[in-house]
PAZAPA-4460 file (N, C-alpha, C; in steps of 0.05 Angstrom, whole numbers, plus 32768, in hexadecimal, padded with zeros to 4 digits):
% residues 268
    n_x    n_y    n_z   ca_x   ca_y   ca_z    c_x    c_y    c_z   seq   type   mol
   7E3D   7E82   7EF2   7E46   7E6F   7F06   7E63   7E73   7F0D     1      M     A
   7E69   7E71   7F27   7E85   7E75   7F2F   7E97   7E5E   7F25     2      M     A
   7EB0   7E65   7F21   7EC4   7E51   7F18   7ED1   7E45   7F31     3      N     A
   7EC4   7E32   7F3D   7ECE   7E26   7F56   7EDE   7E0C   7F50     4      I     A
   7EF6   7E0B   7F5B   7F08   7DF4   7F56   7F10   7DE9   7F71     5      I     A
   7F07   7DD2   7F78   7F0E   7DC6   7F92   7F28   7DB5   7F8E     6      R     A
   7F3B   7DBA   7F9F   7F55   7DAD   7F9C   7F5B   7D9B   7FB4     7      I     A
   7F69   7D86   7FAE   7F71   7D73   7FC3   7F8F   7D6D   7FC2     8      K     A
   7F9D   7D7B   7FB1   7FBB   7D79   7FB0   7FC7   7D93   7FA7     9      N     A
   7FE1   7D94   7FA5   7FEF   7DAD   7FA0   7FFA   7DB0   7F84    10      L     A
   7FF0   7DA0   7F72   7FFC   7D9E   7F57   7FF4   7DB3   7F44    11      E     A
   7FDE   7DC1   7F48   7FD3   7DD4   7F35   7FE7   7DEB   7F33    12      D     A
   7FF0   7DF1   7F1A   8003   7E06   7F16   7FF8   7E22   7F1D    13      L     A
   7FDE   7E24   7F1C   7FD2   7E3E   7F23   7FD5   7E45   7F40    14      A     A
   7FDD   7E31   7F51   7FE2   7E36   7F6D   7FFE   7E40   7F73    15      L     A
   800E   7E43   7F5E   802A   7E4B   7F62   802D   7E65   7F72    16      Q     A
   801D   7E7A   7F6C   8020   7E93   7F7B   801C   7E8F   7F9A    17      P     A
   800B   7E7C   7FA1   8006   7E77   7FBD   801D   7E68   7FCA    18      Y     A
   8029   7E56   7FBA   8040   7E46   7FC4   8059   7E57   7FC7    19      R     A
   805A   7E6E   7FB9   8072   7E7F   7FBA   806D   7E99   7FC9    20      T     A
   805B   7E98   7FDD   8054   7EB0   7FEC   806C   7EBC   7FFB    21      M     A
   807F   7EAC   8001   8097   7EB6   8010   80AB   7EC3   7FFD    22      R     A
   80A4   7EC5   7FE3   80B6   7ED1   7FD0   80A7   7EE8   7FC2    23      R     A
   809F   7EFD   7FD1   808E   7F12   7FC6   809B   7F22   7FB0    24      P     A
   80B6   7F24   7FB0   80C3   7F33   7F9B   80BE   7F26   7F80    25      V     A
   80BE   7F0B   7F80   80B7   7EFD   7F67   809B   7F04   7F5E    26      E     A
   8089   7F06   7F71   806D   7F0D   7F6A   806D   7F29   7F5D    27      H     A
   807B   7F3C   7F6A   807C   7F57   7F5F   8086   7F58   7F43    28      E     A
   809B   7F49   7F3D   80A6   7F48   7F22   8092   7F3C   7F0E    29      K     A
   8081   7F2A   7F18   806D   7F1E   7F07   8053   7F2F   7F05    30      S     A
   8053   7F45   7F14   803C   7F57   7F13   8024   7F4D   7F22    31      G     A
   8028   7F3D   7F37   8012   7F33   7F47   8017   7F38   7F65    32      I     A
   8003   7F35   7F75   8005   7F38   7F92   7FF2   7F24   7F9F    33      F     A
   7FF7   7F1E   7FB8   7FE6   7F0C   7FC7   7FD7   7F1C   7FDD    34      V     A
   7FBD   7F17   7FDE   7FAD   7F23   7FF3   7FA6   7F0E   8007    35      A     A
   7FAB   7F13   8021   7FA6   7F00   8036   7F90   7F0A   8049    36      E     A
   7F7F   7EF8   8052   7F6B   7EFF   8066   7F51   7F08   805B    37      G     A
   7F3C   7F05   806B   7F21   7F0A   8061   7F1C   7F27   8059    38      E     A
   7F24   7F3A   806A   7F1F   7F56   8064   7F2E   7F5F   804B    39      K     A
   7F47   7F56   8049   7F58   7F5E   8032   7F4D   7F52   8018    40      V     A
   7F45   7F39   8019   7F3A   7F2C   8001   7F1F   7F39   7FFA    41      V     A
   7F0F   7F3F   800E   7EF5   7F4C   8008   7EF9   7F67   7FFA    42      R     A
   7F0D   7F76   8003   7F13   7F90   7FF6   7F1D   7F8C   7FDA    43      R     A
   7F2D   7F77   7FD6   7F36   7F72   7FBB   7F1F   7F6B   7FA9    44      L     A
   7F0D   7F5B   7FB2   7EF5   7F53   7FA1   7EE4   7F6C   7F9B    45      V     A
   7EE3   7F7F   7FAE   7ED3   7F97   7FAA   7EE1   7FAC   7F99    46      A     A
   7EFB   7FA8   7F94   7F0A   7FBC   7F84   7F07   7FB7   7F66    47      S     A
   7F15   7FC8   7F57   7F15   7FC5   7F3A   7F2E   7FB6   7F30    48      N     A
   7F3D   7FAC   7F42   7F56   7F9E   7F3A   7F4F   7F82   7F2F    49      L     A
   7F61   7F79   7F1E   7F5E   7F5E   7F12   7F66   7F49   7F26    50      V     A
   7F55   7F36   7F2A   7F5A   7F1F   7F3D   7F61   7F07   7F2C    51      I     A
   7F78   7EFC   7F32   7F82   7EE4   7F23   7F74   7ECB   7F2D    52      V     A
   7F72   7EC8   7F48   7F66   7EB0   7F53   7F61   7EB6   7F71    53      S     A
   7F51   7EA4   7F7D   7F4C   7EA5   7F9A   7F50   7E88   7FA5    54      A     A
   7F58   7E87   7FBE   7F5D   7E6D   7FCB   7F51   7E6E   7FE7    55      L     A
   7F3E   7E5C   7FED   7F30   7E5E   8006   7F25   7E43   800F    56      M     A
   7F1B   7E43   8028   7F0E   7E2B   8032   7EF0   7E2B   802A    57      T     A
   7EE3   7E14   802F   7EC7   7E11   8028   7EB6   7E26   8038    58      E     A
   7EBE   7E2B   8051   7EAF   7E3E   8061   7EAF   7E5A   8055    59      E     A
   7EC6   7E62   804B   7EC8   7E7D   803E   7EBA   7E7D   8023    60      W     A
   7EBA   7E67   8015   7EAC   7E66   7FFB   7E8F   7E6C   7FFF    61      L     A
   7E83   7E62   8013   7E66   7E67   8018   7E61   7E85   801C    62      E     A
   7E73   7E92   802A   7E6F   7EAF   802E   7E75   7EC0   8015    63      Q     A
   7E88   7EB6   8005   7E91   7EC6   7FEE   7E82   7EC1   7FD5    64      Y     A
   7E71   7EAE   7FD4   7E61   7EA8   7FBC   7E51   7EC1   7FB3    65      Q     A
   7E43   7ECF   7FC5   7E34   7EE7   7FBC   7E47   7EFD   7FB1    66      P     A
   7E5F   7EFE   7FBC   7E72   7F13   7FB3   7E7E   7F0D   7F98    67      L     A
   7E81   7EF3   7F93   7E8F   7EEB   7F7A   7E7D   7EE1   7F64    68      L     A
   7E63   7EE3   7F69   7E50   7ED7   7F55   7E52   7EE4   7F3A    69      K     A
   7E5B   7EFD   7F39   7E5D   7F0A   7F1F   7E7A   7F0A   7F14    70      D     A
   7E8C   7EFB   7F22   7EA8   7EFA   7F1A   7EAF   7EDE   7F11    71      R     A
   7EA2   7ED5   7EFB   7EA5   7EBA   7EF1   7EC2   7EB5   7EE6    72      Q     A
   7ED0   7ECB   7EE2   7EEB   7EC8   7ED6   7F00   7EC0   7EEC    73      D     A
   7EF8   7EC1   7F05   7F0C   7EBC   7F1A   7F0B   7E9F   7F23    74      I     A
   7F21   7E90   7F1F   7F22   7E75   7F2A   7F23   7E76   7F49    75      P     A
   7F11   7E68   7F56   7F0F   7E67   7F73   7F17   7E4A   7F7C    76      V     A
   7F2F   7E48   7F87   7F39   7E2E   7F90   7F30   7E2A   7FAD    77      Y     A
   7F25   7E12   7FB2   7F19   7E0C   7FCC   7F26   7DF3   7FD7    78      V     A
   7F2F   7DF4   7FF1   7F3C   7DDD   7FFD   7F39   7DDF   801B    79      A     A
   7F40   7DC9   8028   7F41   7DC9   8045   7F57   7DDB   804F    80      A     A
   7F53   7DE6   8067   7F66   7DF9   8072   7F82   7DEE   8075    81      K     A
   7F84   7DD4   807D   7F9F   7DC9   8081   7FAD   7DC6   8066    82      N     A
   7F9E   7DC1   8050   7FAB   7DC0   8036   7FB4   7DDC   802D    83      L     A
   7FA4   7DF1   8033   7FAC   7E0C   802C   7FC6   7E13   803B    84      L     A
   7FC8   7E0B   8054   7FE0   7E11   8064   7FF8   7E03   8059    85      E     A
   7FF4   7DEB   804E   800B   7DDC   8042   8013   7DE9   8028    86      S     A
   8000   7DF6   801A   8007   7E04   8001   8018   7E1D   8007    87      I     A
   800E   7E2D   8019   801C   7E47   801E   8034   7E44   8030    88      V     A
   8036   7E2E   8040   804E   7E2A   8050   804D   7E35   806B    89      G     A
   8037   7E40   8074   8034   7E4A   8090   8017   7E4A   8097    90      F     A
   8011   7E4D   80B1   7FF6   7E4D   80BC   7FE6   7E65   80B2    91      G     A
   7FCE   7E60   80AA   7FBC   7E76   80A2   7FA9   7E7C   80B8    92      L     A
   7FA5   7E96   80BD   7F93   7E9E   80D1   7F76   7E9B   80C8    93      H     A
   7F70   7EA0   80AF   7F55   7EA1   80A6   7F4E   7E8D   808F    94      Q     A
   7F61   7E84   8081   7F5C   7E70   806C   7F50   7E7C   8053    95      G     A
   7F58   7E94   804C   7F4F   7EA0   8033   7F64   7EB3   8028    96      I     A
   7F69   7EB0   800D   7F7E   7EC0   8000   7F75   7EC5   7FE3    97      M     A
   7F82   7ED8   7FD6   7F7D   7EDC   7FBA   7F96   7EE8   7FAD    98      A     A
   7F98   7EE4   7F93   7FAE   7EF0   7F84   7FA3   7F05   7F71    99      V     A
   7FAE   7F1D   7F71   7FA5   7F32   7F5F   7FBC   7F3C   7F4E   100      G     A
   7FB5   7F4B   7F39   7FC9   7F57   7F28   7FCF   7F74   7F32   101      K     A
   7FE8   7F7B   7F34   7FF0   7F96   7F3B   7FE6   7FA9   7F25   102      I     A
   7FD7   7FBD   7F2C   7FCC   7FCE   7F17   7FE1   7FE0   7F0A   103      P     A
   7FDB   7FE7   7EF1   7FED   7FFA   7EE3   7FEE   8014   7EF2   104      K     A
   8005   801E   7EF9   8006   8037   7F09   7FFD   804F   7EFA   105      P     A
   7FEF   8061   7F07   7FE7   8079   7EF9   7FFE   808D   7EF7   106      P     A
   7FFC   809F   7EE4   8010   80B4   7EE1   800A   80CA   7EF5   107      A     A
   801F   80D6   7F00   801A   80EC   7F12   800B   8103   7F05   108      V     A
   8010   8108   7EEC   8002   811E   7EDE   7FE4   8118   7EDC   109      E     A
   7FDD   80FF   7ED8   7FC1   80F8   7ED7   7FB3   80FC   7EF2   110      D     A
   7FC2   80F6   7F07   7FB7   80F9   7F22   7FB2   8116   7F28   111      I     A
   7FC5   8127   7F23   7FC2   8144   7F29   7FAD   8151   7F17   112      V     A
   7FA8   8145   7F00   7F93   8151   7EEE   7F77   814C   7EF9   113      K     A
   7F74   8135   7F06   7F59   812D   7F0F   7F54   8131   7F2D   114      T     A
   7F69   8132   7F3D   7F66   8134   7F5A   7F5D   8150   7F62   115      A     A
   7F4B   8152   7F75   7F42   816D   7F7E   7F59   817B   7F8D   116      P     A
   7F58   8195   7F8C   7F6C   81A5   7F9B   7F61   81AC   7FB6   117      R     A
   7F71   81B1   7FCA   7F8F   81AF   7FC9   7F98   8192   7FC8   118      P     A
   7FAE   818E   7FB9   7FB9   8173   7FB6   7FC2   8168   7FD2   119      Y     A
   7FC0   814E   7FD5   7FC7   8141   7FEE   7FD4   8126   7FE7   120      F     A
   7FEF   8126   7FE6   7FFE   8110   7FDC   8013   8107   7FF1   121      I     A
   801B   80EE   7FF0   8030   80E4   8002   8045   80D5   7FF1   122      A     A
   805D   80D3   7FFC   8072   80C4   7FEE   8083   80B5   8003   123      A     A
   808F   809F   7FFB   80A0   8090   800D   80BC   808D   8000   124      V     A
   80D0   8090   8011   80EC   808E   8008   80FB   807B   801A   125      D     A
   8108   8068   800F   8118   8054   801F   8108   8045   8033   126      R     A
   80EE   8042   802E   80DD   8033   8041   80DB   8016   8036   127      L     A
   80E9   8004   8043   80EB   7FE8   803A   80DC   7FD5   804C   128      T     A
   80D4   7FDD   8063   80C5   7FCC   8075   80A8   7FCA   806B   129      N     A
   80A0   7FB3   8061   8086   7FB0   8054   806F   7FB3   8068   130      S     A
   8073   7FAA   8081   805E   7FAE   8095   8058   7FCB   809A   131      E     A
   806D   7FDB   809E   806A   7FF8   80A3   805E   8005   808A   132      N     A
   8067   7FFD   8073   805D   8008   805A   803F   8003   8057   133      L     A
   8037   7FEB   805E   801A   7FE5   805D   8009   7FF6   8070   134      G     A
   8013   7FFA   8088   8004   800B   809B   8004   8028   8091   135      V     A
   801A   8031   8085   801B   804C   807A   8006   804F   8064   136      L     A
   8004   803B   8053   7FF0   803B   803D   7FD4   803D   8049   137      V     A
   7FCF   802E   805E   7FB5   802F   806C   7FAF   804B   8077   138      R     A
   7FC4   8058   8082   7FC1   8074   808C   7FBA   8087   8075   139      N     A
   7FC8   8083   805F   7FC4   8094   8047   7FA7   8092   803E   140      C     A
   7F9D   807A   803D   7F81   8076   8034   7F6D   8082   8048   141      A     A
   7F74   807F   8062   7F61   8088   8076   7F5F   80A7   8076   142      A     A
   7F75   80B5   8070   7F75   80D2   8072   7F72   80DF   8056   143      F     A
   7F6C   80D0   8041   7F65   80DC   8028   7F7C   80E4   8016   144      G     A
   7F93   80D7   8018   7FA9   80DC   8006   7FA1   80D5   7FEA   145      I     A
   7FA8   80E6   7FD7   7F9F   80E2   7FBB   7FB1   80D0   7FAB   146      Q     A
   7FCA   80CD   7FB3   7FDD   80BB   7FA6   7FF5   80B6   7FB8   147      A     A
   8001   809F   7FB5   801A   8099   7FC4   8030   8095   7FB0   148      L     A
   8045   80A5   7FB2   805D   80A2   7FA1   8070   8090   7FAF   149      L     A
   8079   807C   7FA1   808B   8068   7FAD   80A7   806B   7FA0   150      V     A
   80BA   8074   7FB1   80D5   8079   7FA7   80E3   8060   7F9E   151      G     A
   80F8   8063   7F8E   8106   804D   7F83   8115   803C   7F98   152      E     A
   8118   8046   7FB0   8126   8037   7FC5   8112   802C   7FD9   153      T     A
   80F8   802D   7FD4   80E4   8023   7FE6   80D8   8008   7FDB   154      S     A
   80CD   7FF9   7FEE   80BF   7FE0   7FE6   80A4   7FE7   7FD9   155      S     A
   8099   7FD3   7FCC   807F   7FD6   7FBF   8069   7FD2   7FD3   156      S     A
   8054   7FE3   7FD2   803D   7FDF   7FE3   802D   7FC6   7FDC   157      P     A
   8035   7FB8   7FC6   8027   7FA0   7FBF   8035   7F87   7FC8   158      Y     A
   804A   7F89   7FD8   8056   7F72   7FE5   8041   7F66   7FF8   159      L     A
   8042   7F4C   7FFC   802D   7F3E   800B   8028   7F4A   8027   160      R     A
   803D   7F4F   8036   8039   7F5A   8051   8030   7F77   8050   161      R     A
   8038   7F86   803C   802E   7FA1   803A   8010   7FA1   8033   162      A     A
   8008   7F90   8021   7FEB   7F8E   801A   7FDB   7F87   8033   163      V     A
   7FE5   7F73   8042   7FD7   7F6A   805A   7FD5   7F80   806F   164      R     A
   7FEB   7F8E   8074   7FEB   7FA3   8088   7FDC   7FBC   807F   165      N     A
   7FD8   7FBF   8065   7FC8   7FD5   805C   7FAA   7FCF   805F   166      S     A
   7FA4   7FB6   8066   7F88   7FAD   8068   7F79   7FB0   804D   167      M     A
   7F88   7FAE   8037   7F7C   7FAF   801D   7F76   7FCB   8013   168      G     A
   7F7D   7FE0   8023   7F78   7FFB   801A   7F8A   8003   8002   169      T     A
   7F9F   7FF4   7FFE   7FB1   7FFA   7FE7   7FA2   7FF7   7FCD   170      V     A
   7F8C   7FE7   7FCD   7F7C   7FE2   7FB4   7F6E   7FFB   7FAB   171      F     A
   7F6A   800F   7FBC   7F5C   8027   7FB5   7F6D   8040   7FB5   172      S     A
   7F87   803C   7FBA   7F9A   8053   7FBB   7FAC   8053   7FA2   173      L     A
   7FAC   8069   7F92   7FBE   806A   7F7B   7FDB   8069   7F85   174      P     A
   7FEA   8056   7F7A   8006   8052   7F82   8017   8057   7F69   175      V     A
   802B   8069   7F6C   803C   8071   7F56   8059   806B   7F5C   176      V     A
   8064   8056   7F50   8081   8050   7F53   8091   8066   7F44   177      P     A
   80A7   806F   7F51   80B7   8084   7F45   80D3   8079   7F3F   178      C     A
   80DD   807F   7F28   80F9   8078   7F22   810C   808C   7F2F   179      T     A
   8103   80A4   7F34   8113   80B8   7F43   80FF   80C8   7F54   180      S     A
   80FD   80C2   7F6D   80EA   80D0   7F7E   80F2   80ED   7F81   181      L     A
   810B   80F3   7F83   8114   810F   7F86   810C   8120   7F6D   182      S     A
   810F   8114   7F56   8107   8123   7F3D   80E9   8127   7F3C   183      A     A
   80DA   8113   7F45   80BD   8115   7F45   80B3   812A   7F58   184      Q     A
   80C0   812C   7F6F   80B9   8140   7F83   80BF   815C   7F79   185      L     A
   80D5   815F   7F6B   80DC   817A   7F60   80C8   8182   7F4B   186      R     A
   80BE   816E   7F3C   80AA   8173   7F27   8090   817C   7F35   187      E     A
   8089   8170   7F4A   8070   8178   7F59   8073   8195   7F63   188      L     A
   808A   819B   7F6C   808F   81B7   7F76   808C   81CB   7F60   189      R     A
   809A   81C6   7F4A   809B   81DA   7F35   8082   81DC   7F24   190      S     A
   8076   81C5   7F1F   805F   81C5   7F0C   8044   81C7   7F1A   191      A     A
   8043   81C1   7F34   8029   81C0   7F41   8028   81CE   7F5C   192      H     A
   803B   81E0   7F60   803B   81F0   7F78   8038   81E0   7F92   193      D     A
   8047   81CA   7F93   8044   81B7   7FA9   8059   81BD   7FBF   194      M     A
   8050   81BE   7FD7   8062   81BF   7FEE   806A   81A2   7FF5   195      R     A
   8083   819B   7FF3   808D   8180   7FF8   8099   817F   8014   196      V     A
   808D   8171   8026   8095   8171   8042   80A0   8156   804B   197      I     A
   80B9   8156   8053   80C5   813E   805D   80C0   813B   807B   198      A     A
   80B7   8124   8083   80B4   811D   809F   80D0   8117   80AA   199      A     A
   80DB   8129   80BB   80F7   8127   80C3   80FA   812E   80E0   200      H     A
   8107   811D   80F0   8109   8122   810D   8118   813B   8115   201      P     A
   8129   8145   8103   8137   815F   8109   812D   8174   80F5   202      S     A
   8113   8176   80F2   8108   8189   80DF   810B   81A5   80E8   203      G     A
   810A   81B8   80D4   810C   81D4   80DB   80F1   81E0   80E3   204      D     A
   80DB   81D0   80E0   80C1   81D8   80E9   80B4   81C2   80F9   205      S     A
   80A0   81CA   8109   8091   81B6   8119   8076   81B2   810D   206      R     A
   806D   8199   810E   8052   8192   8105   803E   81A2   8116   207      L     A
   8029   81AC   810A   8014   81BD   8116   801C   81DA   8115   208      A     A
   8035   81E0   810E   803D   81FC   810C   8044   8203   80EF   209      K     A
   803D   81F1   80DD   8042   81F6   80C0   8027   81F4   80B2   210      I     A
   8023   8205   809E   800A   8206   8090   8008   81EE   807C   211      D     A
   7FF4   81DE   807F   7FF0   81C6   806F   7FD7   81C7   805E   212      L     A
   7FCC   81DF   805B   7FB2   81E2   804D   7FB5   81E1   802E   213      K     A
   7FCD   81E7   8024   7FD0   81E8   8007   7FD8   81CD   7FFB   214      G     A
   7FE3   81CE   7FE3   7FEC   81B5   7FD6   8004   81AA   7FE6   215      N     A
   8002   8191   7FEF   8016   8185   8000   801D   8169   7FF7   216      V     A
   8037   8163   7FF8   8040   8147   7FF5   8052   8141   800C   217      C     A
   804A   812E   801D   805B   8125   8033   806E   810F   802A   218      F     A
   8086   8110   8034   809A   80FC   802E   80A2   80ED   8048   219      V     A
   809F   80D3   8048   80A6   80C3   805F   80BD   80B0   8058   220      F     A
   80D0   80AE   806B   80E8   809D   8066   80E8   8085   8079   221      G     A
   80FE   8076   8078   8100   805E   8089   8106   8066   80A6   222      S     A
   8101   8054   80B9   8106   8059   80D5   8123   805D   80DA   223      E     A
   8134   804C   80CF   8150   804C   80D5   815F   8063   80C8   224      G     A
   8159   8069   80AE   8168   807D   809F   8159   8096   8097   225      N     A
   813F   8096   809B   812F   80AD   8094   812E   80B2   8076   226      G     A
   812A   80CB   806F   8129   80D3   8053   8145   80D8   8049   227      V     A
   814B   80CE   8030   8166   80D1   8025   816D   80EE   8020   228      S     A
   8187   80F4   801F   8190   810F   801B   8186   811A   8001   229      K     A
   8187   810A   7FEC   817E   8113   7FD1   8161   811B   7FD2   230      E     A
   8150   810B   7FDF   8133   8111   7FE0   812E   8129   7FF2   231      V     A
   813D   812B   8008   813A   8142   801A   8140   815C   800B   232      L     A
   8153   815C   7FF9   815A   8174   7FE9   8143   817C   7FD6   233      Q     A
   8132   8169   7FD0   811B   816F   7FBE   8103   8179   7FCE   234      A     A
   8104   8178   7FE8   80EE   8180   7FF9   80EF   819E   7FFF   235      C     A
   80D8   81AA   8005   80D7   81C6   800C   80DA   81CA   802A   236      T     A
   80D2   81B6   803A   80D2   81B8   8057   80DA   819E   8064   237      N     A
   80E6   81A0   807C   80EB   8189   808D   80DB   818E   80A6   238      R     A
   80C9   817C   80AC   80B6   8181   80C3   80B8   816A   80D6   239      V     A
   80B8   8170   80F0   80BA   815C   8105   80A2   815C   8117   240      S     A
   809E   8146   8125   8089   8144   8139   8095   814A   8154   241      I     A
   808A   815D   8163   8096   8163   817D   8092   814B   8190   242      P     A
   80A8   8143   819E   80A7   812C   81B0   80B7   8132   81C9   243      M     A
   80B3   8122   81DD   80C1   8125   81F6   80DE   811D   81F2   244      Q     A
   80EF   8127   8204   810C   8120   8203   8110   8102   8206   245      R     A
   8124   80F8   81F8   812A   80DC   81FA   811E   80CB   81E3   246      G     A
   810B   80D7   81D4   80FF   80C9   81BD   8105   80DB   81A5   247      V     A
   8114   80D0   8192   811C   80E1   817B   810A   80DD   8163   248      D     A
   80FA   80C8   8162   80E9   80C4   814B   80D3   80B0   8151   249      S     A
   80BF   80AE   813F   80AA   809B   8140   80AD   8087   812A   250      L     A
   80A0   8070   812E   809D   805D   8117   8090   806C   8100   251      N     A
   8099   8066   80E8   8090   8075   80D0   8072   8073   80CD   252      V     A
   8066   805C   80D4   8049   805A   80D1   803B   806D   80E5   253      A     A
   8045   806E   80FD   8039   8080   8111   803E   809D   8109   254      S     A
   8055   80A4   80FF   805B   80BF   80F7   8049   80C8   80E0   255      A     A
   8045   80B6   80CD   8034   80BD   80B6   8018   80C3   80BF   256      S     A
   800E   80B4   80D3   7FF3   80B9   80DD   7FF1   80D5   80E9   257      A     A
   8006   80DD   80F8   8006   80F7   8104   8006   810D   80EF   258      A     A
   8017   810B   80DB   8019   811F   80C6   7FFF   8121   80B6   259      F     A
   7FF4   810A   80AF   7FDC   810B   809E   7FC4   8115   80AE   260      L     A
   7FC2   810E   80C7   7FAC   8118   80D8   7FAE   8137   80DA   261      F     A
   7FC6   8141   80DF   7FC9   815E   80E2   7FC1   816C   80C8   262      E     A
   7FC8   8161   80B2   7FC1   816E   8098   7FA3   816E   8095   263      A     A
   7F96   8158   809A   7F79   8156   8098   7F6B   8169   80AC   264      V     A
   7F76   816B   80C4   7F6B   817E   80D8   7F6C   819A   80CE   265      R     A
   7F83   81A2   80C3   7F85   81BE   80B9   7F73   81C3   80A1   266      Q     A
   7F6F   81AF   8091   7F5E   81B2   8079   7F40   81B2   807F   267      R     A
   7F3A   81AB   8098   7F1E   81AB   80A0   7F0E   8195   8096   268      G     A
***
C-alpha cells in the first residue's frame, strides 16, 4: 500500500525541501534535488535513483498510483494546488513535484572500463547558467553521450532549473564532478587515447572537417567567457561552427547540439 499523507497545512518538516526550492545550493549541499513537472517526475520514478518524497494534487495521485504501487517507501504528500503553491512560493504549472537524492558519482575509470568504444564523452567548464546546462544535458542524453564531466567552475546538473530543463534525462546520464577538469582531460588523453575537443568560436578547425569517429571528449564553456585558458591548454583541438558574418557564437546549448549531431553523423 502506498504511503499517502494528505496535508492541510505547512507544518510538516518533511516539506522543508519544497519550501526552500529557491535555495538550490542548499539542496545540493544536502545531497538532494527537486524534480518539477509531470514528465520529469515520471522519469524520476522510472529511474534507479532514491526518491525522498513526492508532492502532488489529488488528480495526479490517481494517475501515479499504478507507478508508485511498488514504492511503499516513498511518502506521497497530497494537497490542493493552491496549498502546494503557497508551500513552494510560486505558481505551479502542473501541481506535481518530487525530491530525490543526488546519486553517488561514478569514477571515470569505471566508465571507460564498461563503456563501448569509441568513447563519447562531454565536459562543461565555467557553465553556470542552470537552464542552459539542463538543455545541454538533454542533448547529451539524446545523442548518446556516455558521461558528462562537470568542471569545478560549473554549476551542478542537479540544480532545480537544470533538472527541469533536462526534462529528467539527467537521471540516466552518468555525471562526474571534477576537482580539476584540466587534469582529468589530460588523464583521458594520456591513458585512453582520447581526442579532447574544445568548442571554440576561433577554433583552428571547423566542425564537419575534423574526424570525430574515434575516442572523443567535447568541452563546452560558458556563453560569455567560453572555455578557460587552463582547460583549453588540456585540449587537443579547438573547433568552431562555421557561421555568417556578424554572428560570433551560438548559445552553448545550441552549439552542443551541433557538435554532438555531427559526431553521431560521422559515426553512422
